[in-house]
C-alpha positions as CSV (number, residue, x, y, z in Angstrom):
1,M,108.1,76.2,111.2
2,K,110.5,78.4,111.8
3,T,111.0,81.3,109.3
4,S,114.9,80.5,109.6
5,S,113.7,76.3,108.5
6,I,111.9,77.6,105.4
7,L,114.6,79.9,104.4
8,S,117.0,76.6,104.2
9,L,114.5,74.5,102.5
10,A,113.5,77.1,100.2
11,L,117.4,77.7,99.3
12,A,118.3,74.5,98.8
13,S,115.5,73.0,96.3
14,V,116.3,76.4,94.1
15,A,120.2,76.5,94.1
16,N,120.5,76.6,90.8
17,A,117.1,78.3,89.8
18,H,118.7,81.5,87.6
19,S,118.1,83.3,84.7
20,I,119.1,85.6,81.4
21,F,117.6,88.4,80.0
22,Q,117.9,87.5,76.0
23,K,114.9,88.8,73.9
24,V,113.0,92.3,73.7
25,S,109.5,93.3,72.3
26,V,108.8,96.5,71.0
27,N,104.9,97.3,71.2
28,G,103.8,93.9,71.3
29,A,106.6,92.7,68.5
30,D,109.0,90.1,69.5
31,Q,112.5,91.4,68.2
32,G,113.8,87.6,67.9
33,Q,116.1,85.4,70.0
34,L,119.5,87.3,70.8
35,K,118.7,90.0,68.2
36,G,120.5,92.8,69.9
37,V,120.8,91.4,73.1
38,R,124.6,90.6,74.9
39,A,124.5,87.8,77.0
40,P,126.3,85.0,78.5
41,D,125.6,81.1,78.5
42,S,126.0,81.3,82.0
43,D,122.8,81.8,84.3
44,Y,125.0,82.6,87.7
45,P,123.9,86.0,89.4
46,I,126.9,88.7,89.7
47,M,126.6,88.9,93.9
48,N,129.7,91.6,94.1
49,V,128.5,95.0,93.3
50,G,131.8,96.4,93.0
51,D,132.0,93.4,90.3
52,G,133.7,95.2,87.3
53,N,131.3,93.5,85.0
54,F,128.1,94.8,87.0
55,A,126.8,97.0,84.0
56,C,126.2,94.4,81.3
57,N,127.3,90.8,82.8
58,T,130.4,88.4,82.8
59,G,131.6,85.8,80.0
60,I,129.3,87.6,77.1
61,T,129.4,85.1,74.5
62,H,126.2,85.9,72.3
63,K,126.7,89.3,70.6
64,D,125.8,91.4,67.3
65,N,125.0,94.4,65.1
66,T,121.5,94.3,65.6
67,I,120.3,97.7,66.9
68,I,116.9,97.9,67.8
69,N,114.7,100.8,66.9
70,I,112.7,101.8,69.8
71,P,109.9,104.7,69.5
72,A,110.4,106.6,72.3
73,G,106.6,106.4,74.4
74,A,106.8,102.2,73.2
75,R,105.6,99.4,75.4
76,V,108.7,97.6,75.9
77,G,109.4,93.8,76.6
78,A,112.2,92.1,78.0
79,W,112.2,88.5,78.3
80,W,113.9,86.5,80.6
81,G,114.4,82.5,80.6
82,H,116.3,79.8,82.9
83,V,118.8,79.1,80.2
84,I,119.4,80.6,76.9
85,G,116.7,79.7,74.6
86,G,114.1,79.6,77.9
87,A,113.3,76.7,79.5
88,Q,116.0,73.3,81.2
89,G,114.8,70.5,79.3
90,S,110.3,69.5,79.8
91,N,108.3,71.0,82.1
92,D,111.2,73.0,84.1
93,P,109.4,74.5,87.0
94,D,112.0,76.7,87.5
95,N,111.8,78.9,84.0
96,P,111.9,81.9,83.2
97,I,113.5,81.9,87.6
98,A,112.4,79.9,90.4
99,A,109.3,81.3,92.3
100,S,111.3,81.7,95.6
101,H,114.1,84.8,93.9
102,K,111.6,87.4,94.4
103,G,112.6,91.1,94.5
104,P,112.4,94.4,91.7
105,I,112.9,94.3,88.0
106,I,115.2,97.7,86.6
107,V,115.8,99.4,83.3
108,Y,118.6,101.4,83.1
109,L,119.7,103.4,79.7
110,A,123.2,104.7,79.0
111,K,123.5,107.2,76.0
112,V,126.3,105.8,73.2
113,S,127.9,107.2,70.0
114,D,127.1,103.1,68.6
115,A,125.4,100.9,70.6
116,A,126.5,97.7,68.6
117,S,130.3,98.7,69.3
118,T,130.8,100.7,72.7
119,G,132.5,99.0,75.6
120,T,130.7,99.6,79.2
121,T,133.2,101.2,80.5
122,G,132.9,104.8,82.3
123,L,129.2,104.7,80.9
124,Q,126.5,106.7,82.3
125,W,123.2,105.3,83.5
126,F,119.9,106.9,84.1
127,K,116.9,104.6,85.5
128,I,113.6,104.8,82.9
129,A,111.6,102.0,84.9
130,E,111.8,100.2,88.1
131,D,108.7,97.3,89.4
132,G,109.3,96.5,92.9
133,L,106.9,95.1,95.5
134,D,103.4,95.9,95.3
135,S,100.5,96.2,98.1
136,S,99.5,92.4,97.7
137,G,102.9,91.5,98.7
138,K,103.6,90.9,95.0
139,W,106.8,91.1,93.4
140,G,108.1,92.4,90.1
141,V,109.5,88.8,90.0
142,D,106.1,87.6,90.1
143,R,104.6,89.9,87.7
144,M,107.5,88.6,85.0
145,I,106.7,84.8,86.1
146,S,103.0,85.7,85.3
147,N,103.7,86.6,82.0
148,G,105.8,83.8,80.7
149,G,109.2,85.8,81.5
150,W,108.0,89.1,80.2
151,A,108.8,91.9,82.3
152,Y,107.2,94.7,80.4
153,F,107.3,98.9,81.1
154,N,107.1,102.0,78.8
155,L,110.4,103.6,77.3
156,P,109.3,107.3,78.5
157,S,108.5,109.6,75.5
158,C,110.7,112.2,76.5
159,V,113.9,110.5,76.2
160,A,116.7,111.9,73.2
161,N,116.8,110.2,70.3
162,G,119.9,108.5,69.5
163,N,121.8,105.2,70.4
164,Y,121.7,103.6,74.1
165,L,122.4,100.5,76.1
166,M,119.6,99.2,77.7
167,R,120.2,97.4,81.3
168,V,117.8,95.0,82.2
169,E,118.3,93.8,85.3
170,L,116.5,91.4,88.3
171,I,117.6,91.2,92.0
172,A,116.7,88.0,93.6
173,L,116.4,89.0,97.7
174,H,115.6,85.3,98.8
175,S,118.7,85.1,100.4
176,A,119.4,88.9,100.9
177,S,119.2,89.3,104.8
178,T,123.2,88.2,105.0
179,A,124.9,90.8,102.9
180,G,126.7,89.8,99.9
181,Q,124.1,86.9,99.2
182,A,121.6,88.9,97.1
183,Q,121.9,87.4,93.7
184,F,122.0,90.2,91.0
185,Y,121.2,89.2,87.2
186,M,121.7,91.2,84.0
187,E,122.3,91.9,80.4
188,C,122.4,94.7,78.3
189,A,120.0,95.5,74.7
190,Q,121.6,97.5,71.8
191,I,118.4,99.7,71.0
192,N,118.0,103.2,69.3
193,V,115.5,105.5,70.5
194,T,113.4,107.4,67.7
195,G,110.7,110.0,67.8
196,G,111.7,111.5,70.9
197,G,111.9,114.6,73.1
198,S,114.5,116.4,74.3
199,N,115.5,114.8,77.6
200,S,118.9,113.0,77.9
201,G,119.2,111.3,81.4
202,A,119.7,113.0,85.0
203,N,120.1,111.1,88.0
204,F,123.3,109.7,86.5
205,V,125.1,106.9,88.1
206,S,127.7,104.2,86.9
207,F,128.2,100.4,87.0
208,P,129.9,99.4,89.4
209,G,129.5,102.3,91.8
210,A,125.5,102.7,91.9
211,Y,124.9,100.5,94.5
212,T,126.3,99.8,98.1
213,A,126.1,96.4,99.6
214,N,124.2,97.7,102.9
215,H,121.5,99.2,101.2
216,P,118.3,98.3,102.9
217,G,116.9,97.6,99.5
218,I,119.8,94.7,98.6
219,T,120.7,93.6,102.2
220,I,117.4,92.8,103.5
221,S,115.0,89.9,105.0
222,I,112.2,89.9,103.0
223,Y,110.0,87.4,105.0
224,D,107.5,88.4,107.6
225,S,107.2,86.0,110.9
226,K,105.5,83.4,108.8
227,G,108.3,82.8,105.9
228,V,106.3,84.8,103.9
229,P,108.0,86.6,101.0
230,N,106.0,89.8,101.3
231,N,108.9,92.4,103.2
232,G,106.3,92.2,106.2
233,G,104.3,94.6,104.8
234,R,106.6,97.1,105.2
235,P,107.4,99.3,101.9
236,Y,110.4,97.9,99.7
237,S,113.6,100.5,99.1
238,I,114.6,99.9,95.7
239,P,118.3,100.5,94.7
240,G,119.7,102.9,92.5
241,P,118.7,107.2,91.3
242,A,114.8,108.4,90.9
243,V,113.3,107.0,87.7
244,L,113.4,109.9,85.0
245,S,110.4,111.7,85.4
246,C,109.2,113.8,81.8
247,S,106.6,116.2,83.1
248,G,107.8,119.5,83.3
249,S,110.8,117.7,81.2
250,G,113.1,120.1,79.3
251,G,116.6,119.2,78.3
252,G,117.9,116.7,81.7
253,S,121.7,117.3,81.9
254,P,124.0,117.0,79.2
255,A,124.1,114.2,77.9
256,P,127.0,112.1,78.8
257,T,127.4,110.3,75.0
258,T,130.1,108.0,75.5
259,T,132.4,105.9,73.3
260,A,133.6,103.3,75.7
261,S,136.4,101.0,75.9
262,G,137.0,97.6,76.0
263,G,106.3,84.5,70.2
264,T,104.4,88.1,69.7
265,P,103.6,89.0,73.5
266,T,100.4,90.2,75.5
267,N,101.2,93.5,77.1
268,P,99.5,93.1,80.6
269,P,96.7,95.4,81.8
270,S,97.9,99.3,82.9
271,G,95.4,98.8,85.7
272,G,96.8,97.2,89.2
273,A,97.1,97.1,92.7
274,V,98.3,100.6,94.9
275,L,102.2,99.9,94.6
276,Y,105.4,100.3,97.0
277,G,108.7,101.4,95.8
278,Q,107.4,101.1,92.1
279,V,107.0,102.7,89.1
280,R,104.2,101.3,87.2
281,F,105.9,99.1,84.1
């Protein structure tokens, strides 16, 4: 069967197999459903990298005043579900997301004065974690599915104390061979970093603005000649800036603090394959 035929069948069967980030864990402690996480009811993606709501998603209907305390260096989990609450009915094969929706998971922070009340316009974001494609052909999304919806990462130990929005993003690349067809899923959590260092971030970007539609990690066919979604054995280029490094960390760039307008998981083992385009979570 031709790759195009495999693609067509895959896309037809998972047209609405989407996902929502809706829960945080800190060092294995579940912080509660929609506690401190801004989320919509819709599980639909944004597909325009210039969308004005590209920072934390559109149609936010779930937002409270919770600010989640996270110690610098903590093991953090971001939990994804097909719809609000998780599965869409019993035996949902697409919870937390359809297995066909291969792609990276990326985490950003933006320093704010009050995480519970801040808007998202004009914030400056820096990347703290990313999980792309490994040498065995597994994606960040595959690892999240294997962990029951949890995507894990370490909050860098050098990050300065204070309030942040934490933006967790999943990019689904199953139909991204055509420009404008990559699917972006993102929500933001309201956090307060404690016990941190002096690094206030580096390589800041804005949302929208950080990505271009023709980036090789956004417009891409991830399939080999047999229709296997392993990027043909090639390294994958994750969009966005470099991940913040604590090695030899000083103060980083001046903190662009902005007042803008407008079940307990088990942590996975730290071992694994050598990774392509991936900072280990």
